[in-house]
PDB file of N, CA, C and O in Angstrom:
ATOM      1  N   UNK A   1      32.020 -15.743  27.461  1.00  0.00           N
ATOM      2  CA  UNK A   1      30.565 -15.789  27.444  1.00  0.00           C
ATOM      3  C   UNK A   1      30.091 -17.135  27.926  1.00  0.00           C
ATOM      4  O   UNK A   1      28.885 -17.378  27.986  1.00  0.00           O
ATOM      5  N   UNK A   2      30.977 -17.987  28.261  1.00  0.00           N
ATOM      6  CA  UNK A   2      30.579 -19.360  28.719  1.00  0.00           C
ATOM      7  C   UNK A   2      30.465 -19.355  30.251  1.00  0.00           C
ATOM      8  O   UNK A   2      31.059 -18.505  30.915  1.00  0.00           O
ATOM      9  N   UNK A   3      29.761 -20.230  30.763  1.00  0.00           N
ATOM     10  CA  UNK A   3      29.628 -20.316  32.238  1.00  0.00           C
ATOM     11  C   UNK A   3      28.172 -20.384  32.660  1.00  0.00           C
ATOM     12  O   UNK A   3      27.248 -20.253  31.857  1.00  0.00           O
ATOM     13  N   UNK A   4      28.016 -20.593  33.947  1.00  0.00           N
ATOM     14  CA  UNK A   4      26.719 -20.652  34.536  1.00  0.00           C
ATOM     15  C   UNK A   4      26.138 -19.351  35.055  1.00  0.00           C
ATOM     16  O   UNK A   4      24.959 -19.281  35.401  1.00  0.00           O
ATOM     17  N   UNK A   5      26.982 -18.309  35.107  1.00  0.00           N
ATOM     18  CA  UNK A   5      26.565 -17.069  35.663  1.00  0.00           C
ATOM     19  C   UNK A   5      25.715 -16.230  34.669  1.00  0.00           C
ATOM     20  O   UNK A   5      25.998 -16.175  33.472  1.00  0.00           O
ATOM     21  N   UNK A   6      24.705 -15.606  35.199  1.00  0.00           N
ATOM     22  CA  UNK A   6      23.856 -14.749  34.341  1.00  0.00           C
ATOM     23  C   UNK A   6      24.659 -13.449  34.078  1.00  0.00           C
ATOM     24  O   UNK A   6      25.312 -12.911  34.973  1.00  0.00           O
ATOM     25  N   UNK A   7      24.585 -12.975  32.836  1.00  0.00           N
ATOM     26  CA  UNK A   7      25.307 -11.729  32.518  1.00  0.00           C
ATOM     27  C   UNK A   7      24.321 -10.733  31.868  1.00  0.00           C
ATOM     28  O   UNK A   7      23.344 -11.094  31.212  1.00  0.00           O
ATOM     29  N   UNK A   8      24.667  -9.423  32.112  1.00  0.00           N
ATOM     30  CA  UNK A   8      23.877  -8.392  31.548  1.00  0.00           C
ATOM     31  C   UNK A   8      24.763  -7.479  30.693  1.00  0.00           C
ATOM     32  O   UNK A   8      25.940  -7.318  31.018  1.00  0.00           O
ATOM     33  N   UNK A   9      24.287  -6.919  29.690  1.00  0.00           N
ATOM     34  CA  UNK A   9      25.013  -5.940  28.840  1.00  0.00           C
ATOM     35  C   UNK A   9      24.137  -4.846  28.372  1.00  0.00           C
ATOM     36  O   UNK A   9      22.919  -5.017  28.314  1.00  0.00           O
ATOM     37  N   UNK A  10      24.682  -3.758  28.042  1.00  0.00           N
ATOM     38  CA  UNK A  10      23.911  -2.666  27.468  1.00  0.00           C
ATOM     39  C   UNK A  10      24.716  -1.942  26.430  1.00  0.00           C
ATOM     40  O   UNK A  10      25.946  -1.957  26.473  1.00  0.00           O
ATOM     41  N   UNK A  11      24.060  -1.319  25.516  1.00  0.00           N
ATOM     42  CA  UNK A  11      24.686  -0.562  24.451  1.00  0.00           C
ATOM     43  C   UNK A  11      24.799   0.924  24.804  1.00  0.00           C
ATOM     44  O   UNK A  11      23.905   1.511  25.413  1.00  0.00           O
ATOM     45  N   UNK A  12      25.894   1.490  24.414  1.00  0.00           N
ATOM     46  CA  UNK A  12      26.117   2.939  24.619  1.00  0.00           C
ATOM     47  C   UNK A  12      26.451   3.574  23.297  1.00  0.00           C
ATOM     48  O   UNK A  12      27.455   3.232  22.674  1.00  0.00           O
ATOM     49  N   UNK A  13      25.642   4.472  22.874  1.00  0.00           N
ATOM     50  CA  UNK A  13      25.826   5.153  21.569  1.00  0.00           C
ATOM     51  C   UNK A  13      26.203   6.609  21.806  1.00  0.00           C
ATOM     52  O   UNK A  13      25.769   7.225  22.779  1.00  0.00           O
ATOM     53  N   UNK A  14      26.976   7.122  20.950  1.00  0.00           N
ATOM     54  CA  UNK A  14      27.308   8.567  20.979  1.00  0.00           C
ATOM     55  C   UNK A  14      27.368   9.110  19.574  1.00  0.00           C
ATOM     56  O   UNK A  14      27.687   8.411  18.613  1.00  0.00           O
ATOM     57  N   UNK A  15      27.051  10.379  19.495  1.00  0.00           N
ATOM     58  CA  UNK A  15      27.022  11.083  18.194  1.00  0.00           C
ATOM     59  C   UNK A  15      27.775  12.370  18.382  1.00  0.00           C
ATOM     60  O   UNK A  15      27.533  13.093  19.349  1.00  0.00           O
ATOM     61  N   UNK A  16      28.693  12.677  17.469  1.00  0.00           N
ATOM     62  CA  UNK A  16      29.440  13.950  17.597  1.00  0.00           C
ATOM     63  C   UNK A  16      28.545  15.158  17.518  1.00  0.00           C
ATOM     64  O   UNK A  16      27.442  15.099  16.975  1.00  0.00           O
ATOM     65  N   UNK A  17      29.028  16.259  18.065  1.00  0.00           N
ATOM     66  CA  UNK A  17      28.254  17.514  17.942  1.00  0.00           C
ATOM     67  C   UNK A  17      28.169  17.914  16.524  1.00  0.00           C
ATOM     68  O   UNK A  17      28.987  17.479  15.713  1.00  0.00           O
ATOM     69  N   UNK A  18      27.215  18.726  16.181  1.00  0.00           N
ATOM     70  CA  UNK A  18      26.993  19.183  14.845  1.00  0.00           C
ATOM     71  C   UNK A  18      28.244  19.946  14.398  1.00  0.00           C
ATOM     72  O   UNK A  18      28.863  20.680  15.170  1.00  0.00           O
ATOM     73  N   UNK A  19      28.590  19.744  13.127  1.00  0.00           N
ATOM     74  CA  UNK A  19      29.722  20.432  12.437  1.00  0.00           C
ATOM     75  C   UNK A  19      31.075  20.020  12.995  1.00  0.00           C
ATOM     76  O   UNK A  19      32.050  20.741  12.787  1.00  0.00           O
ATOM     77  N   UNK A  20      31.182  18.896  13.693  1.00  0.00           N
ATOM     78  CA  UNK A  20      32.514  18.419  14.123  1.00  0.00           C
ATOM     79  C   UNK A  20      33.160  17.697  13.005  1.00  0.00           C
ATOM     80  O   UNK A  20      32.526  16.879  12.339  1.00  0.00           O
ATOM     81  N   UNK A  21      34.439  17.983  12.772  1.00  0.00           N
ATOM     82  CA  UNK A  21      35.190  17.342  11.754  1.00  0.00           C
ATOM     83  C   UNK A  21      35.876  16.089  12.404  1.00  0.00           C
ATOM     84  O   UNK A  21      36.553  16.184  13.428  1.00  0.00           O
ATOM     85  N   UNK A  22      35.660  14.930  11.754  1.00  0.00           N
ATOM     86  CA  UNK A  22      36.240  13.723  12.274  1.00  0.00           C
ATOM     87  C   UNK A  22      37.504  13.436  11.441  1.00  0.00           C
ATOM     88  O   UNK A  22      37.454  13.323  10.216  1.00  0.00           O
ATOM     89  N   UNK A  23      38.628  13.325  12.151  1.00  0.00           N
ATOM     90  CA  UNK A  23      39.892  13.172  11.462  1.00  0.00           C
ATOM     91  C   UNK A  23      40.881  12.404  12.285  1.00  0.00           C
ATOM     92  O   UNK A  23      40.745  12.310  13.505  1.00  0.00           O
ATOM     93  N   UNK A  24      41.886  11.848  11.626  1.00  0.00           N
ATOM     94  CA  UNK A  24      42.975  11.139  12.355  1.00  0.00           C
ATOM     95  C   UNK A  24      43.873  12.222  13.014  1.00  0.00           C
ATOM     96  O   UNK A  24      44.206  13.223  12.379  1.00  0.00           O
ATOM     97  N   UNK A  25      44.254  12.010  14.274  1.00  0.00           N
ATOM     98  CA  UNK A  25      45.177  12.941  14.951  1.00  0.00           C
ATOM     99  C   UNK A  25      46.522  13.057  14.117  1.00  0.00           C
ATOM    100  O   UNK A  25      47.040  12.071  13.593  1.00  0.00           O
ATOM    101  N   UNK A  26      47.028  14.296  14.037  1.00  0.00           N
ATOM    102  CA  UNK A  26      48.208  14.548  13.246  1.00  0.00           C
ATOM    103  C   UNK A  26      49.389  13.725  13.671  1.00  0.00           C
ATOM    104  O   UNK A  26      50.174  13.334  12.806  1.00  0.00           O
ATOM    105  N   UNK A  27      49.576  13.434  14.929  1.00  0.00           N
ATOM    106  CA  UNK A  27      50.734  12.630  15.379  1.00  0.00           C
ATOM    107  C   UNK A  27      50.668  11.164  14.847  1.00  0.00           C
ATOM    108  O   UNK A  27      51.676  10.456  14.840  1.00  0.00           O
ATOM    109  N   UNK A  28      49.477  10.736  14.409  1.00  0.00           N
ATOM    110  CA  UNK A  28      49.375   9.394  13.834  1.00  0.00           C
ATOM    111  C   UNK A  28      49.566   9.345  12.349  1.00  0.00           C
ATOM    112  O   UNK A  28      49.671   8.263  11.771  1.00  0.00           O
ATOM    113  N   UNK A  29      49.615  10.534  11.696  1.00  0.00           N
ATOM    114  CA  UNK A  29      49.684  10.566  10.233  1.00  0.00           C
ATOM    115  C   UNK A  29      51.110  10.667   9.756  1.00  0.00           C
ATOM    116  O   UNK A  29      51.319  10.671   8.543  1.00  0.00           O
ATOM    117  N   UNK A  30      52.108  10.751  10.613  1.00  0.00           N
ATOM    118  CA  UNK A  30      53.491  10.943  10.174  1.00  0.00           C
ATOM    119  C   UNK A  30      54.141   9.694   9.679  1.00  0.00           C
ATOM    120  O   UNK A  30      55.144   9.772   8.970  1.00  0.00           O
ATOM    121  N   UNK A  31      53.643   8.592  10.002  1.00  0.00           N
ATOM    122  CA  UNK A  31      54.271   7.289   9.678  1.00  0.00           C
ATOM    123  C   UNK A  31      53.876   6.891   8.253  1.00  0.00           C
ATOM    124  O   UNK A  31      52.709   6.609   7.978  1.00  0.00           O
ATOM    125  N   UNK A  32      54.829   6.872   7.382  1.00  0.00           N
ATOM    126  CA  UNK A  32      54.578   6.521   5.951  1.00  0.00           C
ATOM    127  C   UNK A  32      54.319   5.007   5.803  1.00  0.00           C
ATOM    128  O   UNK A  32      53.840   4.545   4.767  1.00  0.00           O
ATOM    129  N   UNK A  33      54.643   4.262   6.848  1.00  0.00           N
ATOM    130  CA  UNK A  33      54.353   2.777   6.750  1.00  0.00           C
ATOM    131  C   UNK A  33      52.836   2.495   6.956  1.00  0.00           C
ATOM    132  O   UNK A  33      52.357   1.404   6.648  1.00  0.00           O
ATOM    133  N   UNK A  34      52.106   3.484   7.474  1.00  0.00           N
ATOM    134  CA  UNK A  34      50.665   3.264   7.707  1.00  0.00           C
ATOM    135  C   UNK A  34      49.862   4.453   7.097  1.00  0.00           C
ATOM    136  O   UNK A  34      49.413   5.335   7.829  1.00  0.00           O
ATOM    137  N   UNK A  35      49.688   4.465   5.765  1.00  0.00           N
ATOM    138  CA  UNK A  35      49.016   5.595   5.181  1.00  0.00           C
ATOM    139  C   UNK A  35      47.514   5.651   5.546  1.00  0.00           C
ATOM    140  O   UNK A  35      46.924   4.663   5.984  1.00  0.00           O
ATOM    141  N   UNK A  36      46.929   6.831   5.349  1.00  0.00           N
ATOM    142  CA  UNK A  36      45.542   7.043   5.623  1.00  0.00           C
ATOM    143  C   UNK A  36      44.664   6.157   4.724  1.00  0.00           C
ATOM    144  O   UNK A  36      44.965   5.965   3.546  1.00  0.00           O
ATOM    145  N   UNK A  37      43.596   5.631   5.285  1.00  0.00           N
ATOM    146  CA  UNK A  37      42.597   4.914   4.527  1.00  0.00           C
ATOM    147  C   UNK A  37      41.393   5.696   4.237  1.00  0.00           C
ATOM    148  O   UNK A  37      40.665   5.428   3.281  1.00  0.00           O
ATOM    149  N   UNK A  38      41.160   6.724   5.104  1.00  0.00           N
ATOM    150  CA  UNK A  38      39.954   7.574   5.007  1.00  0.00           C
ATOM    151  C   UNK A  38      40.368   9.045   5.183  1.00  0.00           C
ATOM    152  O   UNK A  38      41.261   9.363   5.969  1.00  0.00           O
ATOM    153  N   UNK A  39      39.706   9.919   4.444  1.00  0.00           N
ATOM    154  CA  UNK A  39      39.930  11.347   4.630  1.00  0.00           C
ATOM    155  C   UNK A  39      39.082  11.875   5.727  1.00  0.00           C
ATOM    156  O   UNK A  39      38.144  11.208   6.165  1.00  0.00           O
ATOM    157  N   UNK A  40      39.382  13.060   6.188  1.00  0.00           N
ATOM    158  CA  UNK A  40      38.560  13.745   7.212  1.00  0.00           C
ATOM    159  C   UNK A  40      37.174  14.012   6.654  1.00  0.00           C
ATOM    160  O   UNK A  40      36.985  14.214   5.454  1.00  0.00           O
ATOM    161  N   UNK A  41      36.175  14.007   7.602  1.00  0.00           N
ATOM    162  CA  UNK A  41      34.836  14.234   7.131  1.00  0.00           C
ATOM    163  C   UNK A  41      33.972  14.816   8.225  1.00  0.00           C
ATOM    164  O   UNK A  41      34.336  14.779   9.400  1.00  0.00           O
ATOM    165  N   UNK A  42      32.799  15.367   7.834  1.00  0.00           N
ATOM    166  CA  UNK A  42      31.841  15.869   8.807  1.00  0.00           C
ATOM    167  C   UNK A  42      30.793  14.817   8.995  1.00  0.00           C
ATOM    168  O   UNK A  42      30.225  14.313   8.027  1.00  0.00           O
ATOM    169  N   UNK A  43      30.528  14.474  10.252  1.00  0.00           N
ATOM    170  CA  UNK A  43      29.591  13.381  10.552  1.00  0.00           C
ATOM    171  C   UNK A  43      28.228  13.603   9.946  1.00  0.00           C
ATOM    172  O   UNK A  43      27.646  12.690   9.360  1.00  0.00           O
ATOM    173  N   UNK A  44      27.717  14.808  10.081  1.00  0.00           N
ATOM    174  CA  UNK A  44      26.401  15.092   9.475  1.00  0.00           C
ATOM    175  C   UNK A  44      26.329  14.842   7.990  1.00  0.00           C
ATOM    176  O   UNK A  44      25.331  14.328   7.484  1.00  0.00           O
ATOM    177  N   UNK A  45      27.388  15.205   7.290  1.00  0.00           N
ATOM    178  CA  UNK A  45      27.415  14.988   5.850  1.00  0.00           C
ATOM    179  C   UNK A  45      27.402  13.455   5.527  1.00  0.00           C
ATOM    180  O   UNK A  45      26.755  13.032   4.568  1.00  0.00           O
ATOM    181  N   UNK A  46      28.122  12.638   6.334  1.00  0.00           N
ATOM    182  CA  UNK A  46      28.113  11.257   6.094  1.00  0.00           C
ATOM    183  C   UNK A  46      26.769  10.648   6.427  1.00  0.00           C
ATOM    184  O   UNK A  46      26.273   9.806   5.679  1.00  0.00           O
ATOM    185  N   UNK A  47      26.150  11.066   7.565  1.00  0.00           N
ATOM    186  CA  UNK A  47      24.794  10.585   7.868  1.00  0.00           C
ATOM    187  C   UNK A  47      23.800  10.886   6.810  1.00  0.00           C
ATOM    188  O   UNK A  47      22.978  10.037   6.466  1.00  0.00           O
ATOM    189  N   UNK A  48      23.851  12.053   6.292  1.00  0.00           N
ATOM    190  CA  UNK A  48      22.950  12.478   5.174  1.00  0.00           C
ATOM    191  C   UNK A  48      23.183  11.559   3.959  1.00  0.00           C
ATOM    192  O   UNK A  48      22.239  11.099   3.316  1.00  0.00           O
ATOM    193  N   UNK A  49      24.454  11.313   3.671  1.00  0.00           N
ATOM    194  CA  UNK A  49      24.757  10.489   2.537  1.00  0.00           C
ATOM    195  C   UNK A  49      24.221   9.048   2.731  1.00  0.00           C
ATOM    196  O   UNK A  49      23.644   8.452   1.821  1.00  0.00           O
ATOM    197  N   UNK A  50      24.429   8.534   3.912  1.00  0.00           N
ATOM    198  CA  UNK A  50      23.964   7.200   4.206  1.00  0.00           C
ATOM    199  C   UNK A  50      22.427   7.089   4.269  1.00  0.00           C
ATOM    200  O   UNK A  50      21.840   6.176   3.688  1.00  0.00           O
ATOM    201  N   UNK A  51      21.794   8.024   4.976  1.00  0.00           N
ATOM    202  CA  UNK A  51      20.335   7.914   5.227  1.00  0.00           C
ATOM    203  C   UNK A  51      19.476   8.297   3.991  1.00  0.00           C
ATOM    204  O   UNK A  51      18.395   7.752   3.768  1.00  0.00           O
ATOM    205  N   UNK A  52      19.986   9.217   3.235  1.00  0.00           N
ATOM    206  CA  UNK A  52      19.153   9.707   2.074  1.00  0.00           C
ATOM    207  C   UNK A  52      19.343   8.813   0.831  1.00  0.00           C
ATOM    208  O   UNK A  52      18.743   9.053  -0.217  1.00  0.00           O
ATOM    209  N   UNK A  53      20.163   7.813   0.968  1.00  0.00           N
ATOM    210  CA  UNK A  53      20.299   6.885  -0.168  1.00  0.00           C
ATOM    211  C   UNK A  53      21.009   7.469  -1.378  1.00  0.00           C
ATOM    212  O   UNK A  53      20.658   7.155  -2.515  1.00  0.00           O
ATOM    213  N   UNK A  54      21.981   8.296  -1.151  1.00  0.00           N
ATOM    214  CA  UNK A  54      22.704   8.906  -2.260  1.00  0.00           C
ATOM    215  C   UNK A  54      23.633   7.916  -2.945  1.00  0.00           C
ATOM    216  O   UNK A  54      24.228   8.230  -3.976  1.00  0.00           O
ATOM    217  N   UNK A  55      23.755   6.762  -2.395  1.00  0.00           N
ATOM    218  CA  UNK A  55      24.548   5.671  -2.972  1.00  0.00           C
ATOM    219  C   UNK A  55      23.623   4.472  -3.112  1.00  0.00           C
ATOM    220  O   UNK A  55      22.860   4.165  -2.196  1.00  0.00           O
ATOM    221  N   UNK A  56      23.686   3.804  -4.239  1.00  0.00           N
ATOM    222  CA  UNK A  56      22.802   2.658  -4.526  1.00  0.00           C
ATOM    223  C   UNK A  56      23.028   1.494  -3.498  1.00  0.00           C
ATOM    224  O   UNK A  56      22.065   0.980  -2.929  1.00  0.00           O
ATOM    225  N   UNK A  57      24.281   1.098  -3.276  1.00  0.00           N
ATOM    226  CA  UNK A  57      24.565  -0.026  -2.484  1.00  0.00           C
ATOM    227  C   UNK A  57      25.090   0.468  -1.123  1.00  0.00           C
ATOM    228  O   UNK A  57      26.036   1.254  -1.067  1.00  0.00           O
ATOM    229  N   UNK A  58      24.482   0.010  -0.053  1.00  0.00           N
ATOM    230  CA  UNK A  58      24.930   0.419   1.330  1.00  0.00           C
ATOM    231  C   UNK A  58      26.002  -0.525   1.853  1.00  0.00           C
ATOM    232  O   UNK A  58      26.387  -0.394   3.015  1.00  0.00           O
ATOM    233  N   UNK A  59      26.494  -1.442   1.088  1.00  0.00           N
ATOM    234  CA  UNK A  59      27.449  -2.398   1.549  1.00  0.00           C
ATOM    235  C   UNK A  59      28.729  -1.814   2.077  1.00  0.00           C
ATOM    236  O   UNK A  59      29.228  -2.281   3.101  1.00  0.00           O
ATOM    237  N   UNK A  60      29.289  -0.809   1.424  1.00  0.00           N
ATOM    238  CA  UNK A  60      30.519  -0.142   1.872  1.00  0.00           C
ATOM    239  C   UNK A  60      30.407   1.337   1.721  1.00  0.00           C
ATOM    240  O   UNK A  60      31.205   1.963   1.023  1.00  0.00           O
ATOM    241  N   UNK A  61      29.408   1.916   2.380  1.00  0.00           N
ATOM    242  CA  UNK A  61      29.100   3.309   2.288  1.00  0.00           C
ATOM    243  C   UNK A  61      30.241   4.184   2.791  1.00  0.00           C
ATOM    244  O   UNK A  61      30.554   5.200   2.172  1.00  0.00           O
ATOM    245  N   UNK A  62      30.862   3.812   3.893  1.00  0.00           N
ATOM    246  CA  UNK A  62      31.968   4.563   4.426  1.00  0.00           C
ATOM    247  C   UNK A  62      33.130   4.648   3.466  1.00  0.00           C
ATOM    248  O   UNK A  62      33.688   5.730   3.280  1.00  0.00           O
ATOM    249  N   UNK A  63      33.520   3.526   2.839  1.00  0.00           N
ATOM    250  CA  UNK A  63      34.561   3.519   1.905  1.00  0.00           C
ATOM    251  C   UNK A  63      34.197   4.453   0.697  1.00  0.00           C
ATOM    252  O   UNK A  63      35.036   5.229   0.239  1.00  0.00           O
ATOM    253  N   UNK A  64      32.970   4.364   0.211  1.00  0.00           N
ATOM    254  CA  UNK A  64      32.536   5.176  -0.943  1.00  0.00           C
ATOM    255  C   UNK A  64      32.499   6.639  -0.586  1.00  0.00           C
ATOM    256  O   UNK A  64      32.787   7.482  -1.435  1.00  0.00           O
ATOM    257  N   UNK A  65      32.158   6.969   0.634  1.00  0.00           N
ATOM    258  CA  UNK A  65      32.043   8.414   1.026  1.00  0.00           C
ATOM    259  C   UNK A  65      33.380   9.059   1.323  1.00  0.00           C
ATOM    260  O   UNK A  65      33.640  10.179   0.883  1.00  0.00           O
ATOM    261  N   UNK A  66      34.244   8.359   2.074  1.00  0.00           N
ATOM    262  CA  UNK A  66      35.460   9.023   2.525  1.00  0.00           C
ATOM    263  C   UNK A  66      36.733   8.206   2.261  1.00  0.00           C
ATOM    264  O   UNK A  66      37.776   8.546   2.818  1.00  0.00           O
ATOM    265  N   UNK A  67      36.702   7.170   1.459  1.00  0.00           N
ATOM    266  CA  UNK A  67      37.839   6.376   1.155  1.00  0.00           C
ATOM    267  C   UNK A  67      38.873   7.186   0.403  1.00  0.00           C
ATOM    268  O   UNK A  67      38.543   8.046  -0.413  1.00  0.00           O
ATOM    269  N   UNK A  68      40.128   6.895   0.693  1.00  0.00           N
ATOM    270  CA  UNK A  68      41.243   7.643   0.048  1.00  0.00           C
ATOM    271  C   UNK A  68      41.543   7.003  -1.326  1.00  0.00           C
ATOM    272  O   UNK A  68      42.434   7.462  -2.040  1.00  0.00           O
TER     273      UNK A  68
END
């Protein structure tokens, strides 16, 4: 990010289709040295949980919602 050249950037956001289950691919779950940290979840359910304030503290909402 240093230098004299002008730089441009843009953000790209994506959202899964409705009712898509987000999960770790099975081939990555076979290694017992790297256990799962999060369970599978539906993005809409997580978004509802986050946006509707079903948890008091938003500091670690993902961990609270899908942590193992």
